[in-house]
C-alpha positions in Angstrom: 99.0 72.3 72.3 100.1 72.3 76.0 97.5 72.1 78.7 97.8 73.7 82.2 96.4 71.7 85.1 95.8 73.8 88.3 95.5 71.2 91.1 94.8 70.8 94.8 94.1 67.9 97.1 92.5 67.4 100.5 93.7 64.6 102.7 93.2 62.7 105.9 96.1 64.5 107.4 99.7 65.4 106.7 101.5 62.3 107.9 103.3 59.4 106.1 100.2 57.2 106.2 97.6 59.8 105.2 95.8 59.7 101.9 93.8 61.8 99.4 90.1 62.2 100.0 89.4 64.9 97.5 91.1 65.6 94.1 90.3 68.8 92.3 91.8 70.5 89.3 91.1 72.7 86.3 92.5 72.0 82.9 93.2 75.2 80.8 94.0 75.1 77.1 92.5 76.0 73.8 90.3 78.6 75.4 88.3 75.9 77.3 88.3 75.0 81.0 87.7 71.5 82.1 86.8 71.0 85.8 87.5 67.7 87.7 86.5 67.4 91.3 85.8 64.2 93.2 85.7 62.9 96.8 87.3 59.5 97.4 87.4 57.0 100.2 90.3 55.5 102.1 90.8 53.1 105.0 92.9 55.8 106.8 90.7 57.7 109.3 90.4 61.5 108.7 92.2 63.3 111.5 90.1 65.8 113.5 92.7 68.5 112.7 92.3 67.9 109.0 88.5 67.8 109.3 88.6 71.1 111.1 90.4 72.6 108.0 88.5 71.1 105.1 85.2 70.0 106.8 85.2 66.6 105.0 83.6 64.0 107.2 83.8 60.2 107.0 80.1 60.2 106.0 80.9 62.3 102.9 83.4 59.8 101.5 81.9 56.5 102.8 80.4 55.4 99.4 83.1 57.0 97.2 85.7 55.0 95.2 89.3 55.1 96.2 91.4 57.8 94.6 92.9 55.5 91.9 89.4 54.5 90.7 88.0 58.1 90.3 87.5 59.6 87.0 89.5 62.6 88.1 92.6 60.5 88.8 92.3 58.5 85.6 91.9 61.8 83.6 95.0 63.1 85.4 97.0 60.1 84.2 95.9 61.0 80.6 97.1 64.6 81.1 100.4 63.5 82.7 102.7 64.1 79.6 105.9 66.1 79.2 104.2 68.8 77.1 101.7 69.8 79.8 102.2 71.8 83.0 100.8 71.2 86.5 100.4 74.2 88.8 100.2 73.7 92.6 100.7 75.8 95.7 103.2 73.9 97.9 103.6 71.2 95.3 105.7 68.7 97.3 102.8 67.9 99.6 100.2 67.2 96.8 102.7 65.4 94.6 103.8 63.3 97.5 100.1 62.4 98.2 99.6 61.5 94.5 102.7 59.3 94.5 101.0 57.2 97.2 98.4 56.4 94.6 101.0 55.3 92.1 101.3 58.7 90.3 104.7 59.6 88.8 105.0 63.2 87.6 105.9 63.7 83.9 104.4 67.2 83.5 106.4 70.4 83.9 105.9 71.6 87.5 105.1 75.1 88.6 105.0 75.6 92.4 103.3 78.9 93.0 104.4 78.9 96.6 108.1 78.8 95.6 107.5 81.4 92.8 105.8 83.7 95.3 108.7 83.5 97.7 111.0 84.6 94.9 108.7 87.4 93.6 107.0 88.6 96.8 110.0 88.0 99.0 109.1 90.8 101.5 105.6 89.6 102.2 104.9 88.5 105.8 103.4 85.2 104.5 103.1 83.3 101.3 100.1 81.1 101.9 97.4 81.0 99.3 94.7 82.3 101.7 97.0 85.2 102.6 97.2 86.3 99.0 93.5 85.7 98.6 92.8 88.5 101.0 95.9 90.7 100.4 95.2 90.8 96.6 91.5 91.0 96.9 91.0 87.8 95.0 87.9 86.9 97.1 86.1 89.8 95.4 86.4 88.0 92.0 85.6 84.5 93.1 81.9 84.5 93.0 81.6 85.6 89.4 84.4 83.2 88.4 82.8 80.3 90.3 79.4 80.9 88.8 80.9 80.9 85.3 82.5 77.5 86.0 79.6 76.1 87.9 81.6 75.4 91.1 81.2 76.3 94.8 84.0 78.2 96.6 84.9 77.2 100.1 88.2 78.0 101.8 90.4 74.9 102.1 88.2 72.9 99.8 90.2 71.4 96.9 88.3 72.9 94.0 87.7 76.2 95.9 91.5 76.5 96.4 92.0 75.7 92.8 89.8 78.6 91.8 91.7 80.9 94.1 95.0 79.6 92.7 93.8 80.3 89.2 93.1 84.0 90.2 96.4 84.2 92.0 98.3 82.8 89.1 97.1 85.7 86.9 98.6 88.2 89.4 101.8 86.2 89.8 102.2 86.1 86.0 101.8 89.9 85.8 104.5 90.4 88.4 106.9 88.0 86.7 106.3 89.8 83.3 107.1 93.1 85.0 110.3 91.8 86.7 111.6 89.7 83.8 110.5 91.6 80.8 111.0 89.7 77.5 111.1 86.3 79.2 108.4 83.7 78.8 106.5 83.9 82.2 105.4 80.3 82.2 108.9 78.9 81.6 110.2 81.4 84.2 107.8 80.0 86.8 109.1 76.5 86.0 112.7 77.8 86.5 111.8 79.6 89.7 110.2 76.5 91.1 113.6 74.7 90.9 115.7 77.7 91.8 116.9 78.0 95.5 115.2 80.8 97.5 117.4 83.3 99.3 116.2 83.7 102.8 117.1 87.1 104.2 116.0 86.7 107.9 116.3 84.0 110.6 112.9 82.7 111.5 113.9 80.6 114.5 116.6 80.2 117.2 118.7 82.8 119.0 118.9 85.0 116.0 115.2 85.0 115.1 114.3 88.2 113.3 117.9 89.1 112.5 119.2 89.2 108.9 121.5 86.5 107.7 123.9 89.2 106.5 124.2 90.7 110.0 124.7 87.3 111.6 127.4 86.5 109.0 129.2 89.6 109.9 128.9 89.2 113.7 128.9 85.4 114.2 130.0 83.6 111.1 131.1 80.7 113.2 127.5 80.0 114.2 126.5 79.8 110.5 129.3 77.4 109.7 128.3 75.3 112.7 124.8 75.1 111.3 126.0 73.9 107.9 128.3 71.3 109.5 126.0 70.0 112.3 122.4 70.3 111.2 121.6 67.2 109.1 118.1 68.3 108.3 118.8 71.9 107.4 116.4 73.3 104.8 117.9 73.4 101.3 116.9 77.1 100.9 118.4 78.1 104.3 121.6 76.1 103.4 121.8 78.0 100.1 121.3 81.3 101.8 123.9 80.7 104.5 126.4 79.6 101.9 125.7 82.7 99.9 126.1 85.2 102.8 129.3 83.5 103.9 130.8 83.8 100.5 130.1 87.6 100.2 
């Protein structure tokens, strides 16, 4: 039977050389919940910006094994099969960090950030902590954490995993409502890969204006973006191409 791994990491920073210093996840399946949560050491210094967010200090990881030597990482390798699902909010970041440890994803991927952008497209933000308060998930956390024997802290890997577990329940309900009759889990896998239609410019001279209006008034500017911007976001590229074709 398939298992569902809800995962988060904390790291020394967000740069190319940064590494994992906390790996936390829950494994759901067969009615049981397995919790893995370990700190790990690295030669890469923790940036003060990262420390400000997750509050992990060098002293907290000084005597810990490197990520690849933790039980959490070794167990993740065991779970990394094609029948299982891994669920992450903003998956490219965490998967990218795991790849630095030699991890190669075989599980089916659900990125709840991308799914949220599809399902809650009109929300002002799609960060996990935004939904934590918007949906009142924080009201449920204490009881859930007590049941699982974990401590909830914002931006702590296992605390974020617990919040993500609660958010996943709400996301699944919304998907079931919108796509009645479809398997919600497989739909989330599909939405993870599906391009997101961006309705409104979030930068530049047309910030705050809809792509449809810009296409009607200044289609040349959109064509220039497609031709000249080498690093254009794939979702923005998809959205521009779509409005130009209408």
